[in-house]
C-alpha positions in Angstrom: -0.2 -0.1 0.1 0.9 3.5 -0.5 2.0 4.8 2.7 3.1 8.3 3.6 3.2 11.1 6.2 1.2 14.4 5.0 3.1 16.3 7.6 6.5 15.5 6.6 5.7 15.4 2.8 3.8 18.9 3.2 7.2 19.9 5.1 9.4 18.6 2.4 7.8 20.6 -0.3 7.6 23.4 1.9 11.7 23.5 2.4 12.1 22.8 -1.4 10.1 25.7 -2.1 11.6 28.3 0.6 15.1 27.1 0.1 14.7 27.6 -3.8 15.5 23.9 -4.6 15.9 23.0 -8.0 12.2 21.9 -9.1 10.8 22.9 -5.8 7.5 21.4 -5.1 7.2 19.7 -8.5 10.1 17.5 -7.8 9.0 16.2 -4.7 5.7 15.5 -6.0 7.1 14.4 -9.0 9.3 11.8 -7.1 5.8 11.0 -4.8 4.3 10.2 -8.5 7.1 8.1 -9.5 6.7 6.1 -6.4 3.1 5.9 -6.9 3.8 4.9 -10.8 5.6 1.7 -9.2 2.9 1.0 -6.6 -0.1 1.7 -9.0 0.7 2.1 -12.8 -2.6 3.6 -14.1 -2.8 6.3 -10.8 1.0 6.8 -11.0 0.5 7.3 -14.9 -2.4 10.2 -14.9 -0.1 11.8 -11.9 3.2 12.1 -14.1 0.8 13.1 -17.1 -0.6 15.8 -15.0 1.9 17.2 -13.1 4.3 18.2 -16.1 1.0 20.1 -17.8 0.3 21.5 -14.4 3.7 22.9 -13.5 3.8 24.8 -17.5 0.4 26.2 -16.8 1.5 27.7 -13.2 4.9 29.0 -14.3 3.3 30.5 -17.7 0.9 32.4 -15.4 3.9 33.9 -13.7 5.2 34.8 -17.0 8.1 31.8 -17.4 8.1 29.8 -20.2 8.7 26.4 -18.9 9.3 23.3 -21.4 8.5 20.6 -18.3 5.3 19.7 -20.3 7.7 17.7 -22.8 7.8 15.3 -19.7 5.1 13.9 -20.4 6.5 12.2 -23.4 8.5 9.6 -21.1 5.2 8.2 -19.7 4.5 5.7 -22.1 8.0 4.2 -22.3 7.8 3.8 -18.2 4.3 2.5 -18.7 5.7 -0.5 -20.8 8.5 -1.1 -18.1 7.9 -4.8 -17.1 10.4 -5.2 -14.1 13.1 -6.8 -15.8 16.5 -5.4 -16.9 17.0 -4.1 -20.1 19.9 -4.9 -22.7 23.4 -4.2 -21.3 25.1 -1.0 -23.2 28.0 0.1 -22.6 28.3 1.7 -19.0 30.5 5.1 -20.4 27.7 5.3 -22.9 25.7 6.7 -19.9 28.6 8.9 -18.4 29.3 10.7 -21.7 25.2 10.8 -22.6 24.4 13.3 -19.8 26.5 15.7 -20.8 26.8 15.8 -24.4 22.8 15.9 -24.2 23.2 18.9 -22.3 25.9 20.8 -24.6 23.4 20.1 -28.1 20.5 21.2 -25.8 22.6 24.4 -25.2 23.7 24.8 -28.7 20.3 24.8 -29.8 19.0 27.5 -27.4 22.3 29.5 -28.5 21.4 29.0 -32.4 17.7 29.9 -31.4 17.8 32.6 -29.3 
């Protein structure tokens, strides 16, 4: 069963917002949504679809453009996960992929804006 302490979660969300942690309350709620996804896939999928949408709307209303709505594209891939380990790729690929994709995104940003 999905169990958590509401006061503790609320405290963590408040801390994340007031201390200006990356992603703030949205990040904490996404972690909870991911946990929920592992326990109750259908409900977790709905939460993981709604959170990015709501975050995008809320930030847009405050005049900030936030591309987190693109996170919903990951949910169909997550939903296909069957709990088994997939093919093993070289470990170095993962160490290089993250900084490489950030570099590509920064270059695209510089070219477009």
